N, C-alpha and C positions, 0 to 999 in steps of 0.2 A: 504493500500500500504506500502511495506517495503523497506528498502535500497536495497534489491536485485531485486526489480521489479520496473517497471515504468508504464506509461500509456499503453504501447504496449507490456507488458510482461517482461520477464527477461532482465536486462541490459546486454549490450554487454560484459562488463568486467566479470560479473558473469558467463555467458555462456562460455566464453573463459577459465576462471579459471577451470570450471567443465570439459571441454574437456581436458585441460592439465593434470588434475588429473586422469581422466579416462584412458588416453592413456600413462600415465607416461612420459609426456612431461614437458617442463618448461614454466611457464607463467612469462613474463617479463613486469612489470608495467612501462609504458612510462612516467608517471607523467603528468605534465601540458603541456609539450612542444613536446613530442614525442608520437608516437602510441604505444599502448600495443602490445605485440607480444606473440605468442605461437610458441615455437621452439622445434622440436622433431626429432627423428631418426626412420625411418622405413626401414628395410632391408638395413641398413648401409647408407641410403640416408638422409641427413640433410635437413629438410623442415621448412620454416618459414612462418607463417601466420601473417599478419598485415594489416593496412589500410593506405591510403594516401588521400590527398585532393587536387583537382585541382581548383584553383580560376580563374574565367574569369569575370573580371569587378565586377559587383554587386552580382554575384552568385558564389556559391562553390558547387562542387560535390565530394562526398566521394566515394572511391572505396575500395573494399576488394581484397587482392591479396595473392597468395601463390607463393613462389619462392624456387627453389632448384638448386644450382650451381653444375656443373659437368665438368669433363675433356672431351673436345670435341675430337673425333677421326677422323671424316670424313666429317665434315661440313654439316651433314644432318640437314635440317631445315623443319619445318612444322608449320601450323597454322590451327586451327579448330574453327569455331564459327557458331552459328545458323543463318539461312537465315532470312533476314529482308529487310526493305526498303533500307538500305544503304549497302547491302551485297557486292556490287562490289567495294567498296572503300578501302577494307582492304588487297589488294593483296600484298604479300611480293615480293620485287624485286628478280628476278632470280628463282621464283617458278611458278608452273602451278596448275590449278585446277585439282583435281583428284577425280574420282569416284571409290569407293572401292568395289562395287558390293554388298553392303548391303543397300536395299531400305530405311530402317529407317534412315540411315545416309545420303545417297546420296540425298534423297528428302528433308531433313530438315536442313542440314548443308552445309556450304562451307568448303571444305578441300583442303588445298594447301600444296605443298611440292616440294623439288628439287630432289627427288628420288621417282618415282611413286611406284616401288615395295615395298620400305620400308614403304611408307605411307600406302599401302594396308596391309602389314604384321602387322603394328602397330594397325590400327583401326579395323581390323577384329578379333583382340584378344577378346574373349567373355567377359572377366571381364572388360576390358577397354571400350569396346563398350557399355556395360550395364550402367555403371556409367555415361558416356557421354549422353546417351539417356535420362537418368533420370533428367538431368539438364535443367531447364526452360531457363536459359541463361548461356552461357559459352564462354569464349575466352581462349584457351589454345595454347601455342606456345613455340618455342625455340627462346630466345632473347639473345642479347648481354648484357652487363652490364646496369645499371640503369641511365646512362648518367653522365654528369660532376658533378652533385651534389650528385650522389648516390655512392654505393660501387664500388670500382675499382677492376676488376678481373685481375689476371695474364694472360699472353698470353695463348691462347688455351682453356680458360675457358668460358663456356656459361651457361645459366640457363633455366630450365623449368619454365614457367611463366603462372599463371592463374590470371585473374581479372574479377570482375563483379561490376556493379554499386551498390552503397549503402553499408551499413554495414551488413554483414551476421551474423545473430544470431541464425540460424537454426542449432542446434547441430548435428542432423542426417546428414544434408547436408555437414557440415564442416568435419565431420569424413569421409564421403564418398570421399570428395575431397583429404584428406590426403592419403587415400588408392589409389585413382586414380593416384596420383603422384608417389607413390611407385611402382605401377604396370607399369606405363609408363616408368619410369626410369629403372626398371628391364628389360623390353622388349627392350629398346634402348641399354642397355648393352649387352643383348643376341645377338642383331643384329650387335654388334661390332661398334656402333656409338658413345658410350660414355663410360666413366669409372669413378670410384670413384676418389675423389681428394686426393692428398697426404696429404694435410693439410686442415682442415675445414675452411670455410669462413663465418664470421659473418657479417650479414647485418647491416648497420648503423641504 
């Protein structure tokens, strides 16, 4: 066993450093007190990969997330996640469940949004649909900022947000998620829902 590997394969830091190098992104070492980050730009969209931990009493749960801020144009919101035992608890206020007419999505995912036609246009995009279908677990949505302890956004700025339980070390999956973000953001811009930021925002 080497410094680059552990009991369960490559260490997270090593995998993320390799992804950053492969995609010409920046790896930011978080040290002892902060999460490591991978920050990069695809099609002019700035995307950040990191982890965070939620503590509940005696247990802690780690999450991997990707985030990309954007200038909101029409308050279009959506959320997509795989169906499961607790599928009905995640409804976003002001949205409705939408069927997009693709059986592989409608049968396996909960899709919500506040504009049915835009939801359909977004998730019937072949490239976007394929990457989402390949995810064993996924929660992808438009969110406000990260709360009072997180990065504060200027007025009119929202973010595309992905999260999953655990620390993702699957290089192929992480690369596909970066490309999912770039394709979703590009499609949202084509639909007139978002635009690039005048100034980039760096997450804390």
